[in-house]
Each structure stands twice: as structure tokens, then as C-alpha cells.
C-alpha angles and dihedrals in degrees: 000000000000089000090049089052093047093051093046099246114166115280093212107136094229092050092047091050091052091045092050090048091053092049091048092048092051092047092052092049092047092049093049093046095047096061115114094247096038119133104195115200116255089227130023134167119263112219118232109232121205137187109261097000130099112196115182119256108249121195 
């Protein structure tokens, strides 16, 4: 959140929650796909993140 503050992103709690969820999602995907025996999919859905909404991630 420090980077979000430094770049002037909105400090609205709903925005920050969606932003944090997106960062966490990307981190989990990167960690899983960077393992030595990982076989990342060639194509995968990209979730659509919204402000104040939390749709489930669907594979």
C-alpha cells in the first residue's frame, strides 16, 4: 500500500481492498508458475476487477 500511496492511487477502502486482492492474486500465480516443475497454462482467464465488487475467480 506504500506504493499506492506514493503514486497517488485513491485511498478509498473499497478500492484499496480490490487493489490488494489483485496484487495478492498476481503474487500467488507468479509463485506457482515459478516453481522448477511448474507447467503454466498457455492461456488462462484474466479476472476483471472492479471497485467495490468481488467476483469469484473462475478457472
